[in-house]
C-alpha positions, 0 to 999 in steps of 0.5 A: 803692173808688178807681179804682186798686184797681179797675184793679189787680183788673181787670188781674189777672183780665184778664191771667190769661185772656190776654196784652195789650199796653199799648195793649190794656190801656188800651183794654179798661179804658176799656170795663170794667164797673167803670170807672165814669168810662169814662175811659182813663189815661195810659201814665205812670199805667200804669207807676206802677200796675205797681209797685203790683200786686205790693206790694198783691196779690203778683202780678208783671207780666211783659213779653214783648219779642217779642210786646210783651205783658204777662202776670201770675204769682204770685211764690213766697211762704209759704202764709200770705202768699199766703193773705192776698193771696188774701183781700185780693183777694177782699175787693177784688173784692167791694167792686168788685162792690158799687160796680158796683151789680149788680142785687140780683135777679140775685145771691143771697148767703149771710149774712155770717160770724157773730161778725164784729161783734166782729172789729175790736175783737178784732183791735185787742186783738191788735195792741195786746196788750190783754186782753179781758173776755168774757161767753161762752155755750157750748152746754154751759153753762146760764149765760154765764161772764165771764172775761179772755182774751189773744187771739193770732189769729183764724180763719174756718172754715165761715163762723164767726169764732174767736179763739184765745189764752190764758184768763188765770186758767186759763193755758190755750190756748183757742179761742172762737167769736165768735158765742157772745160776748154782750159783749166789752170791751177792757181798755185798762189791761191789757196782756199778753205771751206767754212764748216757749213760748206764742208758739211754741204759738200760731203759727197754722200750728203751732196748727192743723197737721194739723187739719181745722178748729177742733178739735185734740184728737186726734193726727194720723193717715194716713187713706185713703178712697175716693170713688165716681165722679162725686163723686171729680172734685169731691173732686179739685178741692175737697180734704177737707184741704190734705194730700190726695193722690191714691193711685189712680184707676179709672173707678168710684172714686178713692182719696185719703190725708190726714194729719189729726186725726180730730176731730169736725168731720173725721168730720162732713165725712166723714159729709156725703159719704154713701155716696160716701165710704168710709174704708179706713184706719185700721180704728179710724176705719172702725169708728167711721164705720160705727158712726155710720152704723148709729146714723143708720139706727136713727134712721129705723126 
């Protein structure tokens, strides 16, 4: 990673903690752990980098003429754009972290998201509107199937990559896990065009609207649930779903509400909370979760 990008990442994180003057920024950067050269840069270079920080990461430097110090804030932008900037920032942080040669004995990482070996070719096919030939093994099939697929976008969910698009022969919209792709080929001489209706249906935000994760068969409903203390504090900080709202709070519990598709992956997330989370409504979902808990208990008899 070049010195400019390391500096921009460092500057965003530093100014999120406190305001600094130009001189303080230049001095602090010189002693930073990710500044390998340990060299300062000129005031002129700083002025040039100021413009880059918004263009590359979506953050704006704000100058306070009274204190003669800089602060940083995120400009208003669509959720999808801010999410992309956050991903880029996260990736750059990781690269800077690796470049700093941090001792492996003090860092323990999870394995990389599965299916990522196919990601570059899939993204290239999307950008060039080229058909994919997939050899795919579903958990529900005895043998792998080979078919052609028109990819629209990719999604990462719970450390697994998925590609979403249209199966060419059946002309149906599908979601496939890249980890289950045995072989993938970009058909260089085959291009595709989605119809206006398909483009609208395959808009990433619309396609997974109200979905908990990757499944979208169910119709969305209002779900109210109770989380017991102290787990409720965690759920407040790390929401079950982006639509989550806090309804009421006591010392013993907090009630939340989400508007979500009650799909299999959502139910699994609810069950994963164990006794700490109780579905309040709708009654049908409450009974379904109760039934699953009863089955679990019977398995231990």
